[in-house]
NUFIPA-231677 format. One record per residue: residue number from 0; x, y, z of N, C-alpha, C, O, CB in turn. Coordinates in Angstrom, 2 decimals. Glycine has a CB too. Example, Ala and Ser with C-alpha at 12.3 -4.5 7.8 and 13.67 -1.06 7.14 Angstrom:
% NUFIPA-231677
<r num="0" n_x="13.19" n_y="-5.69" n_z="7.80" ca_x="12.30" ca_y="-4.50" ca_z="7.80" c_x="13.20" c_y="-3.30" c_z="7.80" o_x="14.24" o_y="-3.32" o_z="8.46" cb_x="11.31" cb_y="-4.47" cb_z="9.05"/>
<r num="1" n_x="12.85" n_y="-2.25" n_z="7.08" ca_x="13.67" ca_y="-1.06" ca_z="7.14" c_x="12.90" c_y="0.03" c_z="7.87" o_x="13.41" o_y="1.14" o_z="8.04" cb_x="14.08" cb_y="-0.60" cb_z="5.72"/>
//
This chain:
% NUFIPA-231677
<r num="0" n_x="129.21" n_y="-103.36" n_z="12.32" ca_x="129.77" ca_y="-102.90" ca_z="12.55" c_x="130.06" c_y="-100.47" c_z="12.16" o_x="129.91" o_y="-99.46" o_z="12.85" cb_x="130.37" cb_y="-104.13" cb_z="12.16"/>
<r num="1" n_x="130.47" n_y="-100.75" n_z="10.81" ca_x="130.60" ca_y="-99.73" ca_z="10.36" c_x="128.97" c_y="-99.22" c_z="10.75" o_x="128.60" o_y="-98.44" o_z="11.62" cb_x="131.20" cb_y="-99.82" cb_z="8.87"/>
<r num="2" n_x="128.30" n_y="-99.86" n_z="9.91" ca_x="127.07" ca_y="-99.40" ca_z="10.20" c_x="126.61" c_y="-98.07" c_z="11.26" o_x="126.33" o_y="-96.87" o_z="11.16" cb_x="126.58" cb_y="-100.54" cb_z="10.63"/>
<r num="3" n_x="126.71" n_y="-98.94" n_z="12.11" ca_x="126.21" ca_y="-98.30" ca_z="13.72" c_x="126.99" c_y="-97.33" c_z="13.44" o_x="126.33" o_y="-96.37" o_z="13.05" cb_x="126.51" cb_y="-99.11" cb_z="15.36"/>
<r num="4" n_x="128.16" n_y="-97.11" n_z="13.46" ca_x="129.47" ca_y="-96.39" ca_z="13.73" c_x="129.41" c_y="-95.16" c_z="12.66" o_x="130.35" o_y="-94.38" o_z="12.80" cb_x="130.89" cb_y="-97.45" cb_z="13.50"/>
<r num="5" n_x="128.39" n_y="-94.80" n_z="11.49" ca_x="127.96" ca_y="-94.29" ca_z="11.19" c_x="126.49" c_y="-93.56" c_z="11.46" o_x="126.19" o_y="-92.36" o_z="11.49" cb_x="128.29" cb_y="-94.72" cb_z="10.62"/>
<r num="6" n_x="125.73" n_y="-94.72" n_z="11.65" ca_x="123.91" ca_y="-94.30" ca_z="12.05" c_x="123.90" c_y="-93.77" c_z="13.85" o_x="123.04" o_y="-93.36" o_z="14.62" cb_x="122.56" cb_y="-96.25" cb_z="11.87"/>
<r num="7" n_x="125.08" n_y="-93.99" n_z="13.92" ca_x="125.06" ca_y="-92.43" ca_z="15.76" c_x="124.91" c_y="-91.48" c_z="15.54" o_x="123.91" o_y="-90.80" o_z="15.78" cb_x="126.36" cb_y="-91.89" cb_z="16.80"/>
<r num="8" n_x="126.36" n_y="-91.03" n_z="14.74" ca_x="126.30" ca_y="-89.08" ca_z="14.43" c_x="124.42" c_y="-89.14" c_z="13.65" o_x="123.46" o_y="-88.59" o_z="14.20" cb_x="128.18" cb_y="-88.25" cb_z="12.54"/>
<r num="9" n_x="124.37" n_y="-89.69" n_z="12.73" ca_x="123.34" ca_y="-89.21" ca_z="12.40" c_x="122.02" c_y="-89.25" c_z="13.23" o_x="121.13" o_y="-88.50" o_z="12.83" cb_x="123.24" cb_y="-89.67" cb_z="11.38"/>
<r num="10" n_x="121.76" n_y="-90.03" n_z="14.34" ca_x="120.56" ca_y="-90.10" ca_z="14.71" c_x="121.03" c_y="-89.21" c_z="16.52" o_x="120.29" o_y="-88.88" o_z="17.45" cb_x="119.88" cb_y="-91.98" cb_z="14.54"/>
<r num="11" n_x="122.19" n_y="-89.13" n_z="16.38" ca_x="122.48" ca_y="-87.96" ca_z="17.28" c_x="122.00" c_y="-86.37" c_z="16.51" o_x="121.23" o_y="-85.52" o_z="16.96" cb_x="124.26" cb_y="-88.04" cb_z="17.63"/>
<r num="12" n_x="122.46" n_y="-86.37" n_z="15.74" ca_x="122.19" ca_y="-85.26" ca_z="14.81" c_x="120.45" c_y="-85.06" c_z="13.97" o_x="119.80" o_y="-84.02" o_z="13.81" cb_x="123.42" cb_y="-85.56" cb_z="13.64"/>
<r num="13" n_x="120.13" n_y="-86.34" n_z="13.60" ca_x="117.80" ca_y="-85.83" ca_z="14.04" c_x="117.70" c_y="-85.55" c_z="15.45" o_x="117.07" o_y="-84.55" o_z="15.78" cb_x="116.18" cb_y="-87.58" cb_z="13.86"/>
<r num="14" n_x="118.25" n_y="-86.32" n_z="16.38" ca_x="118.01" ca_y="-85.32" ca_z="17.81" c_x="117.73" c_y="-84.33" c_z="18.08" o_x="116.70" o_y="-83.83" o_z="18.51" cb_x="118.70" cb_y="-85.08" cb_z="18.46"/>
<r num="15" n_x="119.22" n_y="-83.77" n_z="17.69" ca_x="118.67" ca_y="-82.36" ca_z="17.93" c_x="118.10" c_y="-81.04" c_z="16.67" o_x="118.26" o_y="-79.82" o_z="16.63" cb_x="119.88" cb_y="-81.79" cb_z="18.69"/>
<r num="16" n_x="117.55" n_y="-81.83" n_z="15.97" ca_x="117.10" ca_y="-80.86" ca_z="15.15" c_x="115.97" c_y="-80.61" c_z="15.57" o_x="115.46" o_y="-79.56" o_z="15.19" cb_x="117.09" cb_y="-81.09" cb_z="13.88"/>
<r num="17" n_x="115.18" n_y="-81.55" n_z="16.54" ca_x="113.59" ca_y="-81.23" ca_z="17.54" c_x="113.70" c_y="-80.57" c_z="18.48" o_x="112.76" o_y="-79.82" o_z="18.73" cb_x="112.83" cb_y="-82.33" cb_z="18.22"/>
<r num="18" n_x="114.80" n_y="-80.58" n_z="19.35" ca_x="115.32" ca_y="-79.13" ca_z="20.20" c_x="115.07" c_y="-77.78" c_z="19.56" o_x="115.77" o_y="-77.31" o_z="18.66" cb_x="116.97" cb_y="-79.11" cb_z="20.41"/>
<r num="19" n_x="114.03" n_y="-77.22" n_z="20.08" ca_x="114.33" ca_y="-75.70" ca_z="20.03" c_x="114.81" c_y="-74.79" c_z="20.11" o_x="115.14" o_y="-74.68" o_z="21.30" cb_x="114.14" cb_y="-75.30" cb_z="20.23"/>
<r num="20" n_x="115.15" n_y="-73.85" n_z="19.51" ca_x="117.16" ca_y="-73.07" ca_z="19.89" c_x="116.11" c_y="-72.49" c_z="21.59" o_x="115.06" o_y="-72.84" o_z="22.14" cb_x="118.23" cb_y="-70.71" cb_z="18.04"/>
<r num="21" n_x="117.25" n_y="-71.42" n_z="21.86" ca_x="117.09" ca_y="-70.89" ca_z="23.02" c_x="116.33" c_y="-69.65" c_z="23.02" o_x="115.48" o_y="-69.32" o_z="23.84" cb_x="118.25" cb_y="-70.74" cb_z="23.58"/>
<r num="22" n_x="116.86" n_y="-68.78" n_z="21.64" ca_x="116.06" ca_y="-68.15" ca_z="21.43" c_x="113.99" c_y="-68.26" c_z="21.06" o_x="113.03" o_y="-67.51" o_z="21.23" cb_x="116.87" cb_y="-67.80" cb_z="20.71"/>
<r num="23" n_x="114.15" n_y="-69.31" n_z="20.63" ca_x="112.76" ca_y="-69.50" ca_z="20.29" c_x="112.29" c_y="-69.59" c_z="21.73" o_x="111.48" o_y="-68.82" o_z="22.24" cb_x="112.40" cb_y="-70.82" cb_z="19.29"/>
<r num="24" n_x="112.94" n_y="-70.68" n_z="22.36" ca_x="112.32" ca_y="-71.06" ca_z="23.60" c_x="112.19" c_y="-69.26" c_z="24.65" o_x="111.22" o_y="-68.82" o_z="25.26" cb_x="113.56" cb_y="-72.52" cb_z="24.41"/>
<r num="25" n_x="113.49" n_y="-68.69" n_z="24.48" ca_x="112.56" ca_y="-67.57" ca_z="25.09" c_x="111.38" c_y="-66.50" c_z="24.46" o_x="110.37" o_y="-66.07" o_z="25.03" cb_x="113.47" cb_y="-66.74" cb_z="25.58"/>
<r num="26" n_x="111.93" n_y="-66.18" n_z="22.85" ca_x="110.99" ca_y="-65.49" ca_z="22.50" c_x="108.92" c_y="-66.05" c_z="23.09" o_x="108.01" o_y="-65.40" o_z="23.61" cb_x="111.46" cb_y="-65.53" cb_z="20.84"/>
<r num="27" n_x="109.00" n_y="-66.96" n_z="22.81" ca_x="108.08" ca_y="-67.36" ca_z="23.90" c_x="107.23" c_y="-67.08" c_z="25.07" o_x="106.13" o_y="-66.66" o_z="25.43" cb_x="108.47" cb_y="-67.83" cb_z="24.23"/>
<r num="28" n_x="108.47" n_y="-67.59" n_z="25.51" ca_x="107.83" ca_y="-67.20" ca_z="26.99" c_x="107.52" c_y="-66.00" c_z="27.53" o_x="106.73" o_y="-65.72" o_z="28.44" cb_x="108.55" cb_y="-67.57" cb_z="27.91"/>
<r num="29" n_x="108.57" n_y="-65.01" n_z="26.58" ca_x="108.48" ca_y="-63.25" ca_z="26.55" c_x="106.89" c_y="-63.03" c_z="26.17" o_x="106.15" o_y="-62.21" o_z="26.72" cb_x="109.69" cb_y="-62.36" cb_z="25.11"/>
<r num="30" n_x="106.56" n_y="-63.81" n_z="25.29" ca_x="105.46" ca_y="-63.63" ca_z="24.54" c_x="103.77" c_y="-63.65" c_z="25.67" o_x="102.84" o_y="-62.88" o_z="25.91" cb_x="105.65" cb_y="-64.98" cb_z="23.32"/>
<r num="31" n_x="104.28" n_y="-65.31" n_z="26.13" ca_x="103.15" ca_y="-65.36" ca_z="27.54" c_x="103.10" c_y="-64.83" c_z="28.74" o_x="102.20" o_y="-64.75" o_z="29.57" cb_x="102.99" cb_y="-66.42" cb_z="28.03"/>
<r num="32" n_x="104.86" n_y="-64.26" n_z="28.72" ca_x="104.90" ca_y="-63.07" ca_z="29.96" c_x="103.77" c_y="-62.00" c_z="29.78" o_x="102.79" o_y="-61.97" o_z="30.52" cb_x="106.42" cb_y="-62.16" cb_z="29.96"/>
<r num="33" n_x="104.06" n_y="-60.84" n_z="28.40" ca_x="103.26" ca_y="-59.76" ca_z="28.64" c_x="102.01" c_y="-60.19" c_z="27.56" o_x="101.45" o_y="-59.65" o_z="26.61" cb_x="104.11" cb_y="-58.25" cb_z="28.36"/>
<r num="34" n_x="101.91" n_y="-61.65" n_z="28.39" ca_x="99.83" ca_y="-61.63" ca_z="27.65" c_x="99.50" c_y="-61.57" c_z="28.89" o_x="98.70" o_y="-60.66" o_z="29.10" cb_x="98.78" cb_y="-63.31" cb_z="26.63"/>
<r num="35" n_x="99.92" n_y="-62.43" n_z="30.21" ca_x="100.14" ca_y="-62.50" ca_z="31.45" c_x="99.98" c_y="-61.27" c_z="32.01" o_x="99.03" o_y="-60.78" o_z="32.62" cb_x="101.27" cb_y="-63.02" cb_z="31.71"/>
<r num="36" n_x="100.76" n_y="-60.95" n_z="31.78" ca_x="101.00" ca_y="-58.81" ca_z="32.28" c_x="99.29" c_y="-57.63" c_z="31.87" o_x="98.66" o_y="-56.65" o_z="32.26" cb_x="102.94" cb_y="-57.80" cb_z="30.50"/>
<r num="37" n_x="99.31" n_y="-58.54" n_z="30.97" ca_x="98.36" ca_y="-57.88" ca_z="29.94" c_x="96.77" c_y="-57.88" c_z="30.75" o_x="95.87" o_y="-57.05" o_z="30.76" cb_x="98.38" cb_y="-58.90" cb_z="28.31"/>
<r num="38" n_x="96.89" n_y="-58.94" n_z="31.26" ca_x="95.33" ca_y="-59.56" ca_z="31.52" c_x="95.14" c_y="-59.13" c_z="32.86" o_x="94.06" o_y="-58.87" o_z="33.40" cb_x="95.08" cb_y="-61.33" cb_z="31.40"/>
<r num="39" n_x="96.35" n_y="-59.06" n_z="33.41" ca_x="96.24" ca_y="-58.63" ca_z="34.88" c_x="96.02" c_y="-57.40" c_z="34.94" o_x="95.30" o_y="-56.89" o_z="35.80" cb_x="97.33" cb_y="-58.87" cb_z="35.70"/>
<r num="40" n_x="96.66" n_y="-56.73" n_z="34.00" ca_x="96.50" ca_y="-55.30" ca_z="34.47" c_x="95.27" c_y="-54.17" c_z="33.52" o_x="95.12" o_y="-52.96" o_z="33.33" cb_x="98.18" cb_y="-54.67" cb_z="34.32"/>
<r num="41" n_x="94.46" n_y="-55.73" n_z="33.07" ca_x="93.62" ca_y="-55.45" ca_z="32.58" c_x="92.46" c_y="-55.73" c_z="33.72" o_x="91.59" o_y="-54.85" o_z="33.67" cb_x="93.66" cb_y="-56.02" cb_z="31.36"/>
<r num="42" n_x="92.23" n_y="-56.69" n_z="34.71" ca_x="91.80" ca_y="-56.64" ca_z="35.51" c_x="91.47" c_y="-56.09" c_z="36.65" o_x="90.48" o_y="-55.80" o_z="37.32" cb_x="91.96" cb_y="-57.05" cb_z="35.47"/>
<r num="43" n_x="93.36" n_y="-56.00" n_z="36.65" ca_x="92.81" ca_y="-54.60" ca_z="37.80" c_x="92.53" c_y="-53.71" c_z="37.36" o_x="91.47" o_y="-53.46" o_z="37.95" cb_x="93.60" cb_y="-53.95" cb_z="38.75"/>
<r num="44" n_x="92.74" n_y="-52.81" n_z="36.55" ca_x="91.97" ca_y="-51.42" ca_z="36.26" c_x="90.58" c_y="-52.40" c_z="35.25" o_x="90.78" o_y="-52.47" o_z="34.04" cb_x="93.27" cb_y="-49.89" cb_z="35.08"/>
<r num="45" n_x="89.82" n_y="-52.78" n_z="35.58" ca_x="88.30" ca_y="-52.90" ca_z="35.72" c_x="88.16" c_y="-52.97" c_z="37.38" o_x="87.31" o_y="-52.18" o_z="37.81" cb_x="87.63" cb_y="-54.40" cb_z="34.85"/>
<r num="46" n_x="88.73" n_y="-53.63" n_z="38.23" ca_x="88.42" ca_y="-53.91" ca_z="39.20" c_x="88.09" c_y="-52.29" c_z="39.79" o_x="86.99" o_y="-51.86" o_z="40.13" cb_x="89.42" cb_y="-54.86" cb_z="39.78"/>
<r num="47" n_x="89.47" n_y="-51.52" n_z="39.79" ca_x="89.73" ca_y="-50.34" ca_z="40.20" c_x="88.28" c_y="-49.60" c_z="39.89" o_x="87.49" o_y="-49.22" o_z="40.76" cb_x="91.04" cb_y="-49.76" cb_z="39.50"/>
<r num="48" n_x="88.08" n_y="-49.47" n_z="38.14" ca_x="86.71" ca_y="-48.80" ca_z="37.86" c_x="85.44" c_y="-49.09" c_z="38.53" o_x="84.65" o_y="-48.20" o_z="38.82" cb_x="86.40" cb_y="-48.99" cb_z="36.60"/>
<r num="49" n_x="85.17" n_y="-50.83" n_z="38.87" ca_x="83.69" ca_y="-50.67" ca_z="39.15" c_x="84.43" c_y="-50.48" c_z="41.05" o_x="83.46" o_y="-49.82" o_z="41.41" cb_x="82.29" cb_y="-52.43" cb_z="38.51"/>
<r num="50" n_x="84.98" n_y="-50.54" n_z="41.86" ca_x="85.02" ca_y="-49.38" ca_z="43.42" c_x="85.23" c_y="-48.03" c_z="43.09" o_x="85.03" o_y="-47.00" o_z="43.73" cb_x="86.39" cb_y="-49.65" cb_z="44.60"/>
<r num="51" n_x="85.50" n_y="-48.15" n_z="42.41" ca_x="85.14" ca_y="-46.28" ca_z="42.22" c_x="83.94" c_y="-45.35" c_z="42.17" o_x="83.54" o_y="-44.39" o_z="42.83" cb_x="85.54" cb_y="-45.84" cb_z="41.03"/>
<r num="52" n_x="83.29" n_y="-46.48" n_z="40.46" ca_x="82.40" ca_y="-46.03" ca_z="40.69" c_x="80.95" c_y="-46.31" c_z="41.74" o_x="79.92" o_y="-45.63" o_z="41.74" cb_x="82.37" cb_y="-45.97" cb_z="39.73"/>
<r num="53" n_x="81.20" n_y="-47.28" n_z="42.42" ca_x="80.64" ca_y="-47.43" ca_z="43.57" c_x="81.05" c_y="-46.75" c_z="45.03" o_x="80.49" o_y="-46.90" o_z="46.11" cb_x="80.70" cb_y="-48.64" cb_z="43.63"/>
<r num="54" n_x="82.16" n_y="-45.98" n_z="44.72" ca_x="82.77" ca_y="-45.41" ca_z="45.67" c_x="83.05" c_y="-46.70" c_z="46.93" o_x="82.85" o_y="-46.51" o_z="48.13" cb_x="81.84" cb_y="-44.10" cb_z="46.09"/>
<r num="55" n_x="83.61" n_y="-48.17" n_z="46.26" ca_x="83.94" ca_y="-48.58" ca_z="47.49" c_x="86.18" c_y="-48.34" c_z="47.93" o_x="87.00" o_y="-48.85" o_z="48.69" cb_x="83.20" cb_y="-50.46" cb_z="47.38"/>
<r num="56" n_x="86.15" n_y="-47.45" n_z="47.02" ca_x="87.84" ca_y="-47.05" ca_z="47.41" c_x="88.06" c_y="-46.23" c_z="48.68" o_x="87.44" o_y="-45.19" o_z="48.93" cb_x="88.57" cb_y="-46.06" cb_z="46.17"/>
<r num="57" n_x="89.33" n_y="-47.00" n_z="49.76" ca_x="89.20" ca_y="-46.03" ca_z="50.84" c_x="89.73" c_y="-44.81" c_z="50.32" o_x="90.36" o_y="-44.83" o_z="49.27" cb_x="89.90" cb_y="-46.43" cb_z="52.11"/>
<r num="58" n_x="89.47" n_y="-43.15" n_z="51.28" ca_x="91.03" ca_y="-42.57" ca_z="51.41" c_x="91.83" c_y="-42.73" c_z="51.53" o_x="92.24" o_y="-43.50" o_z="52.39" cb_x="91.43" cb_y="-42.12" cb_z="51.83"/>
<r num="59" n_x="92.93" n_y="-41.78" n_z="50.35" ca_x="94.21" ca_y="-42.14" ca_z="50.73" c_x="95.30" c_y="-42.07" c_z="51.85" o_x="95.60" o_y="-40.98" o_z="52.32" cb_x="94.60" cb_y="-41.77" cb_z="50.07"/>
<r num="60" n_x="95.95" n_y="-43.34" n_z="52.33" ca_x="96.21" ca_y="-42.71" ca_z="53.85" c_x="97.56" c_y="-41.56" c_z="53.14" o_x="98.16" o_y="-41.56" o_z="52.06" cb_x="96.89" cb_y="-44.26" cb_z="55.42"/>
<r num="61" n_x="97.62" n_y="-40.64" n_z="54.41" ca_x="99.61" ca_y="-40.46" ca_z="53.84" c_x="100.67" c_y="-42.04" c_z="54.04" o_x="100.80" o_y="-42.95" o_z="54.86" cb_x="100.67" cb_y="-38.91" cb_z="55.37"/>
<r num="62" n_x="101.45" n_y="-41.49" n_z="52.31" ca_x="102.57" ca_y="-42.50" ca_z="53.21" c_x="103.54" c_y="-42.26" c_z="53.84" o_x="104.46" o_y="-43.08" o_z="53.79" cb_x="103.17" cb_y="-43.29" cb_z="52.67"/>
<r num="63" n_x="103.71" n_y="-40.70" n_z="54.91" ca_x="105.14" ca_y="-41.00" ca_z="55.57" c_x="103.71" c_y="-40.99" c_z="56.89" o_x="102.52" o_y="-40.71" o_z="56.81" cb_x="106.96" cb_y="-39.51" cb_z="55.48"/>
<r num="64" n_x="104.67" n_y="-41.48" n_z="58.10" ca_x="104.60" ca_y="-41.97" ca_z="59.55" c_x="104.60" c_y="-40.48" c_z="59.76" o_x="105.16" o_y="-39.76" o_z="58.93" cb_x="105.88" cb_y="-43.07" cb_z="60.32"/>
<r num="65" n_x="103.92" n_y="-39.92" n_z="60.97" ca_x="103.65" ca_y="-38.76" ca_z="61.65" c_x="105.15" c_y="-38.67" c_z="62.45" o_x="105.87" o_y="-39.57" o_z="62.89" cb_x="102.18" cb_y="-38.87" cb_z="62.63"/>
<r num="66" n_x="105.32" n_y="-37.07" n_z="62.43" ca_x="106.40" ca_y="-37.23" ca_z="63.23" c_x="106.74" c_y="-37.49" c_z="64.91" o_x="106.08" o_y="-37.44" o_z="65.96" cb_x="106.89" cb_y="-36.29" cb_z="62.91"/>
<r num="67" n_x="107.71" n_y="-37.69" n_z="64.64" ca_x="107.75" ca_y="-37.71" ca_z="66.86" c_x="108.50" c_y="-36.16" c_z="67.17" o_x="109.29" o_y="-35.32" o_z="66.74" cb_x="109.35" cb_y="-39.52" cb_z="67.92"/>
<r num="68" n_x="107.76" n_y="-36.46" n_z="68.05" ca_x="107.90" ca_y="-35.06" ca_z="68.75" c_x="109.65" c_y="-34.92" c_z="69.96" o_x="109.90" o_y="-34.21" o_z="70.94" cb_x="106.11" cb_y="-34.96" cb_z="69.90"/>
<r num="69" n_x="110.52" n_y="-36.02" n_z="69.17" ca_x="111.50" ca_y="-35.94" ca_z="69.85" c_x="111.78" c_y="-36.04" c_z="71.59" o_x="112.83" o_y="-35.92" o_z="72.22" cb_x="111.78" cb_y="-34.97" cb_z="69.37"/>
<r num="70" n_x="110.11" n_y="-36.37" n_z="72.11" ca_x="111.25" ca_y="-37.27" ca_z="73.27" c_x="111.14" c_y="-38.62" c_z="73.77" o_x="111.99" o_y="-39.06" o_z="74.55" cb_x="111.30" cb_y="-36.64" cb_z="74.61"/>
//
């Protein structure tokens, strides 16, 4: 019985050591997100450059709607 009482806290402590800390998990996720973002930016830049070189990009449209006549 005494062995079981002493063994349970040791098992719980051993199980906690295997769990990575929040900061470690956060850093890993942040690095993965940053790598994905850089890859997306590179793909977009590559496709924009290809479209520009082939003249496939349409003319820029005005960002504002035409003004109203007030009627």
